[in-house]
N, C-alpha and C positions, 0 to 999 in steps of 0.2 A: 659205301665202302665198308661194309661190316667186316672188320678184320678177321681174316682167316676163313671167310665164308664163300670166297669166290674162286676156289681151286688154286690158291697160291702155294699150297704145301707141295714141295718137291722132294722126292725120295730117291736116294741112291743106295744101291746094294753092291757091295764089293765082293766079287766072287773070284777066287783064285787069282787075285792081282788084277782083275779086269773089272771095269765098272759097268753094271747093268743099269742104264739110265732110263727113267720112265719116258713114255712117248711125249708127255706134257713137257718134260724138261728139254727133250730134243727139239721140240717145236718152239721153245722160248729162245729168241735170238740173243737174249741177255744172259743165258745160262752158261757162263764160263767158256763159250766157244767150242763146245764139243761137236765133233763132226769128223769128216775124213773118210778114208777108204774103208776102214773097218767098222765105222758106226753106221751100219746099214739096217735093214728091217729087223734084225735080231736085237737092235738097241745096244750093241757093244761099243764101248768107248774106244777111241783110236789108241793103237798101241797094244791091243789085246793079242795074246798069243805069242808074245816075244818082243824083240826089239834089240837094237844094237846097244852095246855097252858104251858108256861115256864116263870115263874116269872111275870105273868100278861100279857105276850105277847103270842099271838097264833102263830102257825107255819105260818099261812097266813101273819101275820104282818112281820115276818122275810123275807118271799119271796117278799112281797110288797116293803120292803126296798131294797131288792136286785134288783128287777126290776127297781126301781127308779135310783139306781146307774148305772145300765146298760144303761138306757135311757140317763142319764147325759153323760156317756162316748160316746155314739153314737152322741149326740148333739154336743159335742166338736169335734168329728171326722168329722162330716158333715160340721161344720164351718171351719175346717182346709182345707177340699176339696175346699170349696168356696174361701178361701184365696189363694190357689194354682192357681185356675182358674183366680183370679184377679192379679196373679203374686206378691202377697204380701207374700213372703216366710218367713220372720221373724214372721209374724202373724200366718201363717200356722204352723210353728214350735211350737209356744206357744200353739195353740189349741191341737195339737197332744200330746204334753207333758202333758197337762191337762187331756186328755183322758187316757193316760197311768198312770197318777197318780191315777185315779179312778180304772182303770182296767189294771194292768201291763202286763197281758197276751194277750192284744188286738193286734194280729199279724198285722192286716191291718194298725193300727195306727203306729206300729213300722216301717212298710214299707214306709208309706207316710212321716213319720218323716225323714227317710233317704233320700227320694226323695227331700223333701223341703230343707234339708241341702245341698244336692248336687246342686240344682238349685241356691240357694243363693251363694254358693261358686263359681259357674261358673259366676254368675253376678258380683261377686267381683273380677273376673279374677284370682281366685285361682284354676286353672284348675286341678292341681294334687290332691287337696283335693276333688274337685267335682268328679273326676274319682274314688277316693277311695270309696265315698258314692255310686256311681252308681255300682261299682263292688260288694259292699255288697248286693245290691238288686239283682244283677245277680246271686249271689250264692243261693238266695232264689228261683228264677225262671229263669233258664238259657235260656228259650225260650221266655222271655218277649221282644217283639220287641221294645216297647217304651223305655225300659232301654237300649237295645242294640244300639238304635239310639243315646241316650245321651252319651253312652260310646264312640262311634265313633266320635261324635262331640267334646267331650273333648280331645280325643287323637289327632284329626286333628288340633284343635286349639292350642294345645301344640306344635305340629310340626311347625305350621305356626308362632307361637311366636318365636320359636328358629330360624326359617329361617329369620324372620324380623330382629332379633338381629344380625345375621350373615351378612345380607345385609348392615346394618348400620355400621358395622365395616369393610366393604369392602370385605368380604369373599363371593363373589357371587357364587362360586362353591358349598360351603356348604349350602348357602341359597337356591340354586336351588334344591339340594338334599332334604332339609327339606320340601320345597314346594311340590315336587313330592310325598314325603311320605304322606303329608297331603291330597293331592288329591287322592292318592291310598286308603286311609282310608275313605274319605268322598268326592266323586266326585262332589264337589260344583263348579259352574261356576266361582265364585269369585276366587277360588284357581287356576283354569285354567288360568284365566286372569293374575294373578300374575306370573304364570310360564311363560307365553308368554312374558310378559313385561321384566322379568328377563333374559330370553333367548336373547331377542333383545339387552339388555345391554351388555351381555357377547359377542355377535357377534360384537358389536360396538367396544369393547375393543380389540378384536382379529384382527381387520382390521388395 
């Protein structure tokens, strides 16, 4: 799930009080519920071309306000994606929360919020918490390779952390098992180097 790389950007253009909604937005069942008799092939939002007055406000006024709120949510979402790219995860979290405050059913913002939380937890070395956020994302899309990568990375890092603790307390056998588990999850060269170093230490002790 590379943020912002999978066509999540939605664009709205307000023309003469009517919203011209992109085809991708119209196809998104979570996109604010646009549809109806006048949202046909031309992509016009409902209420275009007039509408009855309600307390001095026309139907177009109501849709114009709704479009403005949608645009505000999208702006916050896009700012959140930029913050993730800059690895400013707390700022990204704030933007996604603002987007969800405007539009609580914004699924992509919900996903990116979980990702930002997971990345921040990982950077804070809270690997178990990071893993829980990544697993939430995996439940949404089990085939997302980006999320699968982060799950493997978190699990491997947890195993390496446990192995390092075992090494420090002199339990080299347990440490080696933990390192091998980490390497099996994520075949990183650094893990392999640690395994080789630990094996040499064990062989030296046995001589």
